[in-house]
Every structure is written in structure tokens, then in C-alpha cells.
C-alpha positions in Angstrom: 28.2 35.6 29.7 27.7 32.1 28.9 25.0 29.3 29.9 25.3 25.6 29.9 22.5 24.6 27.4 22.6 20.5 27.2 25.7 20.1 25.2 25.9 23.4 23.6 27.6 26.3 24.8 25.7 29.7 24.0 27.4 33.2 24.6 26.6 36.6 23.9 29.2 36.6 21.4 27.1 34.2 19.3 24.7 36.9 18.3 26.9 37.3 15.3 27.3 33.6 14.5 24.7 33.9 11.6 26.6 36.6 9.8 29.8 34.8 10.3 28.5 31.5 9.3 27.2 32.9 5.9 30.4 34.5 5.2 32.4 31.3 6.0 29.9 29.4 3.9 30.5 31.9 0.9 34.3 31.6 1.2 34.1 27.7 1.6 31.9 27.7 -1.4 34.5 29.6 -3.5 37.1 27.2 -2.1 35.2 24.1 -2.9 33.4 25.4 -6.3 36.4 24.4 -8.7 36.2 20.8 -7.0 32.6 20.1 -6.7 31.7 21.7 -9.9 33.4 18.5 -11.6 30.0 16.9 -10.7 28.0 17.4 -13.9 24.5 18.6 -13.4 22.1 16.3 -15.5 18.9 17.2 -13.9 19.0 21.0 -14.5 15.4 21.4 -15.6 12.1 19.7 -15.6 12.2 18.0 -18.7 15.8 16.4 -17.7 14.5 15.6 -14.1 16.3 12.7 -12.4 14.0 9.8 -11.8 13.1 8.3 -8.2 12.2 4.7 -9.0 11.6 3.7 -5.7 9.9 6.7 -3.9 8.5 4.9 -1.0 12.1 4.0 0.4 14.6 6.1 -1.5 18.0 8.0 -0.1 20.6 9.1 -2.5 24.3 8.4 -1.5 25.4 11.2 0.9 26.3 14.4 -0.9 25.8 12.8 -4.2 23.4 15.4 -5.5 24.7 18.8 -6.6 23.5 22.2 -7.6 27.0 23.1 -9.1 26.6 24.1 -12.6 22.6 24.5 -12.4 20.9 27.3 -14.3 17.5 29.1 -14.1 14.3 27.2 -15.3 11.9 28.6 -17.4 9.2 27.6 -15.0 8.0 30.3 -12.8 9.8 30.9 -9.4 8.0 28.7 -6.5 6.2 30.6 -3.9 8.6 30.2 -1.3 11.7 30.8 -3.2 13.7 33.7 -2.0 15.0 34.8 -5.4 13.6 35.3 -8.6 14.7 32.7 -11.4 16.6 30.6 -9.0 19.5 28.2 -10.0 17.7 24.8 -9.5 17.7 21.2 -10.2 14.8 18.6 -10.7 13.6 15.3 -9.7 10.4 13.2 -10.6 8.7 10.2 -8.9 5.4 8.3 -9.7 3.5 8.2 -6.4 2.7 4.9 -5.0 0.9 6.0 -1.9 -1.2 9.0 -0.7 1.2 10.3 1.9 5.1 10.9 1.5 7.8 12.7 3.2 10.8 14.5 1.3 13.8 15.6 3.3 16.9 17.3 2.1 20.2 17.3 4.0 23.5 18.8 3.4 26.6 18.4 5.6 28.5 21.1 7.2 31.3 21.3 4.7 29.1 20.7 1.7 28.7 24.3 0.5 25.0 23.8 0.4 23.3 26.6 2.4 19.6 27.6 3.2 17.9 25.2 0.7 14.3 25.6 -0.4 12.2 23.1 -2.1 8.9 22.9 -4.1 6.8 20.0 -5.2 4.6 20.1 -8.4 2.1 17.8 -10.2 1.2 17.6 -13.8 3.5 17.7 -16.8 6.5 20.0 -17.6 4.3 21.9 -19.9 1.5 22.4 -17.3 2.8 22.2 -13.7 0.8 22.9 -10.6 2.5 23.6 -7.3 1.3 21.8 -4.5 3.7 22.3 -1.6 6.8 24.5 -0.8 9.1 24.6 2.0 11.1 27.9 2.6 14.3 28.6 4.0 15.4 27.9 7.7 18.1 30.5 8.5 21.5 29.0 8.9 20.3 25.4 8.2 21.2 22.9 5.5 18.1 20.9 6.0 14.6 21.0 4.6 11.6 18.7 4.8 8.1 18.5 3.2 5.2 16.3 4.2 2.7 15.6 1.0 -0.8 14.5 1.4 -3.5 13.3 -0.9 -1.1 12.2 -3.7 -2.7 10.1 -6.3 -1.0 6.8 -6.8 0.2 6.5 -10.5 0.7 10.1 -11.1 3.9 12.1 -11.6 5.3 14.7 -9.2 8.3 17.0 -9.6 10.7 18.3 -6.9 12.6 21.4 -7.5 15.5 22.3 -5.5 17.5 25.6 -5.0 19.9 27.1 -2.4 21.3 30.5 -1.3 24.8 29.0 -2.1 25.4 26.1 -4.7 26.8 22.9 -3.2 26.2 19.1 -2.7 23.5 17.4 -0.7 21.5 14.1 0.2 17.9 13.7 -0.8 15.3 11.1 0.7 11.9 10.3 0.0 9.7 7.8 1.9 6.1 6.9 2.4 4.5 7.9 5.6 1.5 7.0 7.8 0.7 10.5 9.2 -1.4 10.3 12.3 -2.7 13.3 14.0 0.4 14.2 16.3 0.3 16.0 19.6 3.1 17.7 21.6 0.9 16.9 24.8 0.6 13.6 26.8 -3.3 13.4 27.5 -3.8 13.8 23.5 -0.9 11.8 22.6 -1.1 9.7 19.3 -2.4 6.3 20.0 -0.2 3.3 18.5 -2.0 -0.1 18.0 0.7 -2.1 16.4 4.4 -2.3 15.9 4.4 -1.4 12.2 7.5 1.3 11.5 6.5 4.7 11.6 8.0 7.8 10.0 7.3 11.2 11.7 7.6 14.5 9.7 8.7 18.0 10.8 8.0 18.7 14.4 7.8 22.4 15.8 7.2 23.3 19.4 6.5 21.6 22.8 2.7 21.6 22.5 0.3 23.4 24.9 2.3 22.3 28.0 6.1 22.7 27.8 6.6 21.6 31.4 5.5 17.9 31.0 9.1 16.6 31.5 9.9 18.6 34.4 8.7 15.7 36.5 11.7 13.5 35.3 14.7 13.4 37.6 16.9 13.1 34.7 15.8 16.7 33.6 14.9 18.3 37.0 18.4 17.8 38.3 20.0 19.7 35.6 17.9 22.9 35.7 17.1 23.1 32.1 13.7 23.0 30.1 13.1 19.6 28.7 10.7 19.9 25.6 11.3 22.0 22.7 10.0 20.1 19.6 8.1 17.1 21.2 5.6 14.5 20.2 3.9 11.9 22.5 3.0 8.3 21.6 0.7 6.3 23.7 0.4 2.5 23.7 -1.2 -0.2 25.8 0.4 -3.8 26.3 -1.7 -6.5 24.7 0.2 -9.2 26.7 3.4 -9.4 28.8 6.6 -8.9 27.0 9.7 -6.8 26.2 9.9 -3.4 24.5 12.6 -2.3 22.4 12.7 0.6 19.5 15.1 2.7 17.6 14.6 6.2 16.6 16.4 7.4 13.8 16.5 11.1 12.9 15.8 12.1 9.2 18.5 14.6 9.4 21.6 12.6 10.5 22.8 15.7 12.6 19.6 15.9 14.6 19.8 15.0 18.3 16.8 13.0 19.4 16.0 12.8 23.2 13.2 10.5 24.6 11.4 9.4 28.1 9.3 6.4 28.1 6.8 6.8 31.1 4.3 4.2 32.7 0.7 5.7 32.7 -0.9 3.9 35.7 -4.3 5.6 34.9 -4.6 4.5 31.5 -4.6 6.4 28.1 -5.8 10.2 28.2 -4.8 10.5 32.0 -1.2 11.3 32.4 -1.4 12.4 36.3 0.9 10.4 38.3 2.9 9.1 35.4 6.2 7.3 36.2 9.5 7.6 34.4 10.9 4.2 33.1 13.5 5.4 30.8 15.2 9.0 30.2 17.7 9.4 27.2 19.3 13.1 27.2 22.8 12.0 25.5 23.6 13.3 22.2 26.6 14.4 19.9 26.9 16.6 16.8 30.2 14.7 16.0 29.4 11.8 13.7 32.2 9.7 15.1 30.7 9.9 18.5 28.6 7.0 19.8 25.9 9.4 20.8 25.4 10.6 17.3 22.3 9.6 15.3 20.1 6.7 16.3 18.8 6.2 19.6 16.2 4.0 21.6 15.9 1.0 23.8 17.7 -2.3 22.9 18.5 -5.9 24.5 22.4 -5.1 25.0 22.6 -1.8 26.9 22.2 -1.7 30.7 21.7 2.0 31.4 18.4 3.2 32.4 19.2 6.9 31.8 22.0 8.7 30.2 22.7 12.5 30.8 23.4 15.1 28.3 26.5 15.1 26.1 28.1 11.9 25.4 30.1 10.3 28.5 32.7 7.7 28.0 30.4 4.9 28.7 27.2 6.2 26.9 26.0 4.7 23.7 23.0 6.5 22.9 20.9 3.2 23.7 18.9 2.3 27.1 18.0 -1.2 28.3 14.9 -2.6 27.0 11.7 -2.6 29.0 9.6 -5.4 30.6 5.8 -4.4 29.8 2.7 -5.7 31.5 -0.5 -6.6 30.0 -3.1 -4.2 30.2 -0.9 -1.4 31.2 -0.5 1.9 29.4 2.7 3.4 28.6 3.9 6.8 26.8 7.1 7.7 24.6 7.9 11.1 24.5 10.5 11.9 21.8 12.0 15.5 21.9 14.2 16.8 18.7 16.6 18.9 20.7 18.0 20.3 17.5 16.4 23.6 16.3 15.9 22.3 12.9 12.9 20.3 14.3 13.3 17.5 11.6 11.2 14.4 11.6 12.5 10.8 12.5 11.3 7.1 12.0 10.5 4.5 14.7 11.3 0.8 14.4 9.7 -1.2 17.1 10.9 -4.4 18.5 10.8 -6.8 21.6 8.1 -9.5 22.1 5.1 -7.3 23.4 2.4 -6.3 21.3 0.1 -3.5 21.5 -3.6 -3.5 22.0 -5.7 -3.0 18.8 -7.0 -4.8 15.9 -5.2 -7.5 14.1 -5.4 -6.6 10.4 -4.6 -8.8 7.5 -4.9 -8.6 3.7 -6.1 -11.5 1.7 -6.6 -12.4 -1.9 -7.7 -15.1 -4.4 -4.1 -15.2 -5.8 -1.9 -17.1 -3.4 1.3 -16.1 -5.1 0.2 -12.7 -5.8 1.2 -13.0 -9.4 -0.9 -12.3 -12.1 -1.2 -11.0 -16.0 -1.7 -7.6 -17.1 -5.7 -7.2 -17.4 -6.2 -10.2 -15.0 -8.6 -9.6 -12.1 -7.4 -10.1 -8.5 -9.9 -9.9 -5.6 -8.6 -8.5 -2.3 -10.3 -8.3 1.1 -9.2 -7.5 4.8 -9.5 -9.7 7.6 -9.8 -8.0 11.0 -9.9 -9.5 14.5 -10.9 -6.9 16.9 -13.4 -8.2 19.8 -15.4 -5.5 21.4 -13.9 -2.6 19.0 -15.1 -1.0 15.8 -13.3 0.1 12.7 -14.1 3.7 12.0 -12.9 4.1 8.5 -10.7 2.3 5.6 -8.7 3.8 2.9 -7.5 1.3 0.0 -4.9 2.4 -2.5 -4.6 -0.4 -5.0 -1.3 1.1 -6.7 0.0 2.4 -10.0 -2.2 1.9 -13.0 -4.9 0.0 -11.2 -8.7 0.1 -11.9 -10.1 1.1 -9.5 -7.4 3.4 -8.1 -8.6 3.5 -4.5 -11.5 3.1 -2.4 -13.2 3.6 1.1 -15.5 0.7 0.8 -14.9 -2.4 3.1 -14.9 -4.6 0.1 -13.9 -7.2 -1.2 -12.5 -5.4 -4.1 -11.9 -6.8 -7.7 -8.7 -4.8 -9.2 -7.1 -5.1 -12.6 -3.7 -3.5 -13.5 -3.1 -1.9 -16.8 0.7 -2.3 -16.8 3.3 -4.6 -15.7 6.0 -4.7 -12.8 5.7 -4.8 -9.0 2.5 -3.1 -7.6 2.2 -2.1 -4.0 -1.6 -2.5 -2.7 -2.2 -0.6 0.6 -4.9 -0.4 3.4 -4.9 2.2 6.2 -7.6 1.4 8.8 -8.6 3.7 11.5 -9.8 2.1 14.7 -12.2 3.6 17.3 -9.2 4.1 19.6 -7.9 6.7 17.1 -4.9 4.9 15.7 -4.1 4.0 12.1 -2.9 0.6 11.0 -1.2 0.0 7.7 -1.1 -3.3 5.7 0.3 -3.8 2.3 0.7 -6.6 -0.5 3.5 -6.6 -3.2 1.7 -7.8 -6.4 3.6 -9.0 -9.3 2.0 -8.2 -12.6 3.7 -9.8 -15.6 3.4 -9.0 -19.3 1.1 -12.2 -20.4 -2.3 -13.2 -21.3 -5.2 -14.5 -19.2 -8.1 -13.3 -21.4 -11.0 -15.7 -21.3 -14.1 -15.3 -23.6 -17.4 -17.1 -23.6 -20.9 -16.9 -25.5 -24.2 -17.0 -24.1 -27.1 -17.7 -26.4 -30.4 -15.8 -25.8 -33.9 -16.4 -27.6 -34.5 -13.8 -30.4 -36.9 -13.7 -33.5 -40.0 -13.9 -30.6 -42.6 -14.9 -30.3 -41.0 -18.0 -32.3 -37.6 -19.2 -31.6 -36.3 -19.3 -35.3 -33.0 -17.5 -34.3 -30.7 -16.6 -31.2 -28.6 -13.8 -30.1 -25.1 -14.5 -29.1 -24.1 -12.3 -26.0 -20.0 -12.2 -25.6 -18.7 -12.5 -22.2 -15.0 -11.4 -21.2 -12.7 -11.8 -18.2 -9.1 -10.6 -17.4 -9.2 -8.2 -20.3 -7.9 -4.6 -20.6 -10.2 -2.1 -22.6 -10.7 -1.4 -25.4 -11.9 -4.9 -26.5 -12.3 -6.1 -30.2 -14.9 -8.7 -31.2 -14.6 -10.6 -34.5 -17.4 -12.9 -34.9 -17.5 -15.4 -37.9 -20.6 -13.8 -39.3 -18.8 -10.3 -39.7 -20.0 -8.7 -36.5 -17.8 -6.4 -34.8 -19.8 -5.8 -31.6 -20.1 -7.6 -28.2 -23.4 -9.2 -29.6 -24.2 -11.1 -32.6 -27.8 -10.9 -33.3 -30.6 -13.2 -35.2 -28.2 -16.2 -35.7 -30.0 -19.0 -37.5 -28.8 -22.9 -37.4 -25.4 -23.4 -37.9 -21.5 -23.2 -36.6 -20.0 -19.9 -35.6 -17.0 -18.6 -33.7 -16.0 -15.6 -31.8 -12.4 -14.1 -31.4 -11.9 -11.3 -28.6 -8.8 -9.1 -28.4 -7.9 -6.6 -25.7 -5.6 -3.6 -25.6 -2.4 -5.7 -25.1 -3.2 -8.2 -28.0 -4.3 -10.9 -25.8 -7.2 -13.0 -27.5 -9.3 -15.9 -27.2 -11.5 -17.9 -29.5 -14.8 -19.6 -28.9 -16.6 -21.8 -31.2 -20.4 -22.8 -31.0 -23.2 -24.0 -32.3 -26.8 -22.5 -33.0 -29.8 -25.0 -32.9 -33.0 -23.3 -33.1 -35.4 -26.3 -33.5 -35.8 -28.9 -30.9 -35.4 -32.8 -31.6 -36.3 -35.4 -28.9 -36.2 -39.0 -29.1 -36.6 -41.4 -26.0 -36.1 -45.2 -26.2 -38.6 -47.3 -24.5 -36.2 -50.2 -24.1 -32.5 -51.1 -24.0 -30.3 -54.2 -23.6 -27.2 -53.6 -21.5 -25.2 -56.7 -22.6 -22.0 -55.2 -23.4 -22.2 -55.6 -27.3 -21.8 -51.9 -27.9 -25.3 -51.6 -29.1 -28.1 -49.9 -27.1 -26.0 -50.7 -23.9 -26.9 -47.3 -22.2 -30.5 -45.6 -21.7 -30.5 -42.0 -22.4 -32.3 -39.7 -24.8 -31.4 -38.3 -28.2 -31.5 -34.4 -27.9 -31.0 -31.5 -30.4 -31.5 -27.9 -29.4 -32.0 -28.7 -25.6 -29.9 -29.7 -22.8 -30.6 -33.0 -20.5 -30.1 -31.8 -16.9 -31.1 -34.6 -14.9 -32.0 -38.4 -15.4 -33.8 -40.3 -12.6 -35.0 -44.0 -12.7 -37.1 -45.9 -10.2 -37.7 -49.6 -10.2 -41.6 -50.9 -10.0 -41.5 -50.7 -6.1 -40.6 -47.0 -6.1 -36.8 -47.6 -5.3 -34.6 -45.0 -7.2 -31.9 -46.7 -8.7 -30.3 -44.1 -10.7 -29.9 -40.4 -10.3 -27.7 -38.8 -13.0 -27.2 -36.7 -16.0 -27.1 -36.9 -19.9 -24.4 -39.6 -19.7 -27.4 -42.2 -19.2 -27.8 -45.3 -17.2 -25.9 -48.5 -17.7 -28.4 -50.9 -16.2 -26.4 -51.2 -12.9 -27.5 -50.7 -9.5 -24.7 -50.1 -7.0 -22.3 -51.6 -9.7 -24.2 -54.8 -10.2 -26.3 -55.7 -13.0 -30.1 -54.8 -12.6 -32.6 -57.5 -13.5 -34.8 -57.4 -16.6 -37.8 -55.6 -15.6 -39.9 -52.5 -16.3 -38.8 -49.4 -14.9 -39.9 -45.6 -14.6 -37.9 -42.7 -16.0 -37.9 -39.0 -15.6 -36.0 -36.4 -17.6 -35.4 -32.8 -17.2 -34.7 -30.5 -20.2 -33.5 -27.0 -20.4 -34.0 -25.1 -23.8 -31.8 -22.0 -25.0 -34.5 -19.7 -24.2 -34.3 -20.9 -20.4 -37.7 -22.9 -20.5 -37.4 -26.2 -18.5 -39.6 -29.1 -19.3 -40.0 -32.7 -17.4 -40.7 -35.9 -19.5 -41.4 -39.2 -18.0 -42.5 -42.8 -18.8 -41.9 -46.5 -19.0 -38.5 -48.3 -19.7 -37.9 -51.9 -20.2 -34.6 -53.4 -19.4 -33.9 -56.7 -21.4 -31.2 -59.1 -21.0 
């Protein structure tokens, strides 16, 4: 007895398929072992784990990884591993984001069968298991979704299988919203950032939501098996394109795009706009792998299997501003592996417009140099529910949930990824990133502030060091031998300070300490360009002249400046000989301010 089940034929004799497949894999493994064993295992233990340098977007070459030649590790068996002391291989990565997905795929002739995978944090001498994915019977695919990772921390991937063989390993950063298998509670999408969706299991609470689609109903077959729903509202008129790419290359993704005339959360009366059911398990077929909407296809629907004129893509859509639409994706394959969405077309989705800004236009800085980052959000009539900042590897601070702005330092060089995840009141998540280049260079800046000491008199001052763009710990070298951030009770004289940081960056500051005050204000000057007494200004020691103002005898202000003094001109023309009135403002090291005034005679 046989039933047509999409493009797969299932018969009663297939009850023995699992046993037959295992036996086939066993003999295939025996046949392939001498060939594949030539691939030498170099990551047989935690200490020799292969480094994944770009974990946010990594995929090894298909079938480039192997467990042939692997031995058992001294690390205790992972919680989901089916055997004690498994033959395993190891990988390691440094987290650059808080959420990641790890997927392993082996082809039908790889010899690799029923893999399991565990992830640990810590060091090889002190590992803590944080996730484990057990065997899926008769499947060469396994997937793990990791949450709450700590950027900058090392994580280890441990892989074993029932039979040894070759495989492909991929890791990627994800933005994992709360997924739903039902239309009314579908995930709201606010922008066209790429999405990576993890493992999907089951059709949701209502497995009949696809039954109203003619492309399904006419086939008399169920529609949803491993499904998820995405809801979006067009911000303006425009086109919609997208590409769905399965994480496991052999997975068959189906989809339907609906128009929701009653808006989000109300799926009654939904209208089918596009329906894709085509698929193939043969890599050379045009219906194998990615699917979606594009600008070149003309079909509005494609049936199961792969007909001669099918290409696994449907015609783009025209979206109408303010109208709501739903994309439902079903992983027909029993694995239920995840997929990625890359959006295209001219239309945008309703939601906040989020940008990241910084005080470094070229986003390049030195180790220890501070960068200030903030968000810019345009969202009229809406509210932002939360923010999650992740500043990247070796950042201080590492992360924050405050709005900002935030001042950040990096304690190592290289390209850093700064991430902001915003949750809007619609329920959607929006991610924005900045790539910051941190170079091994110095930008340390030191300064000295003098403050009154030896009170109640002012016969000495304390010198307080100020430091910017430096990495702790700091070293202070004062010319009087002090090795702290404050040099106390300095008397009159010349001094210097050298500040060094953890990366041997340094800066030197020279300064004078003057505790007594001397003030001499002339009562006349002769601005006749003979280089003698040509400018009016006070002679001051131990204080700063912050302002000089001069008026003529009729109360007209003729000069308003600073300690550079008055050159005897008014609007660029020589002032007449006369008696003028001056006012000086002085600031002393202890912070006290004083005003002096009197008469001044200009002689020509």
C-alpha cells in the first residue's frame, strides 16, 4: 500500500528503512574508511581544538571536517551523548554576540551518521556544559541555538557520531525572536535586516491554517509540519522580494504569503498571494535549496515535486502602504532544521528607524582610547521597550541595557563588532551593528590640576593627575619622586609628570607651582610702536587674568579681551590720548576670583 506524500513515496515496506539505512551506512563506512581516513584529525582533543576565527558567519567547506582517526577525550561524556567515551573532535570560538546558532550537516555518502553535539564554556581544564543536542534517528544533521553568551569568552564545540565520517560545520549570529507556529501570534518584522531562524518543530496550535490555500486544498494533503509565521506591515508602496535558505542544504522549504486585510493579530479572511510547494532532494534539480520571491520569476504558485518549468522561486509582490501581510514558512523535511531570510525589494516595513552614531567618524581608534556611542531612533507615536548593547570582545564595559550614550574602551586590537538590539512596542527586534577598528597605537593624554593645600594659608599646592584614553593599570612618575596619582604639598618650583599605561603608552606634563601672588597694574602706556610700553596689561604671578575690559570717559566700552592686553586701538584705529577706566578679573589657584579696577592714561 502506498500514498503520494508531496514528492516522497511512502509504503508499508519502508518500516524497515531505518534498519536497512543503518546497515547501509555501516558497510558504506567500511568502504569509505580507507579513503577518508587519509584526512588527518588535528582537533582530536579540547587542547587542540580548531579555532573558528569568524564565528558570526562561518561555514567550513562541505565535507571538509572529519572524525576519522578521532579518539576518546578525557572530558566526561556530554549529557546527550549516547555512548560513554565517544570518539570526538573539537572546535573553539570566541563569542562576539549574545546569540548564536551552530549547525552540522553531512551528505548522504559522507559515512557520518546520527551526530551529536555539545557546547562548553570555560577552559579545557575546567569545562562547563551549556548545551547539548542529541541524536535524531537516521539523520545526518544537528543544530544548536545558544543564548546569553558572553562576548569575549571562549566556547568549545564537541562533536561525535554513531559512525565516523565527514561533515560540514557552520556557526552564525542570530537574532532570535519569539517564534510562533500560528498566524495570530506570528513574529512581527519591523525592518529588512537578514534573519536567521533556528530549529523548528511542529505546526503550532492550529495545523490547519494552510488549508484555505487552493494550492494545498486541491492536493488533499496536510500543509503545515514544521512551520513559523512572520507578520509585517508595508510602510509605503513598493515591491517585496526575499530568499529563504535552509541551514541544512537538503531541507525542503515551502511557503505561503498572505494578505491580512484586518491587520496584525487578526488572520480571519486572509488572502493567498503566493504559494510555493516545489522541492527536490536532488542537488542538481532547480528546486533544490533556496526558495523565495524574485524579480525574474513569473509563477504565482508552484506545485509539489519539480516540474520542468519550476525554479523554486515565485514572482515578486507589490505591497500597499498600511496593509499587513504574513509569510508562513514550512520545513517539509522531517529534520525541522532552521533557515535564513534575506529580504529584498523596494518596500520597507512599519517600525522604528534605528541608527548608531559615534564621536569617531572613521570608527578607528587606539587600544585604550575612548569612543562614545549612542542610538538615534525615529519612531513617531511608538515606544522602545528595551535596549541591549553588546560592545564587543575585550570592551569596557562589556554590555549594557541603558539608553546611553556610552563611553567604551577596548583592551585589545583588531576589528570589534558593537551591537545594539532594540525591542519596540510592536514586539519586533531590530539589530544594528558598528565595525570598529582598534589599532595598536597610543592616544594617552595626561593633565595636571593644581588645588590649594597647606591650609589655612596657601604656601603649597597639591597636584592631581588626570588621564584619558589609557588602559589600567597606570604608572605615575612625578619629578619629586611621588608614584601616586596625587603629588601633595608642592612648593614653588618647576615639576613634571610621566603617566604610562598597561600597553606602555605614555605622556609627559610639565608645570610650575607658584604659591605667592604678585600683581603690577600700570597706570599709563604709550602705544607708539616703539616696542616699549605699547600694550596695556597687568604683570601677574600666581594668578590668571581671565578678563580685561576698558571704557572711555563717556562710558563707551572700547576693549573686551583677555590677558593679551589692549593695543590702544578702537575698531582698528588708534584711540586718542585720554584717561580710560579698566576692569581686570583674576583667578587664583585655590579657585578664588578677584576684580581690580582703576584709571589708565593713554599717551601718544
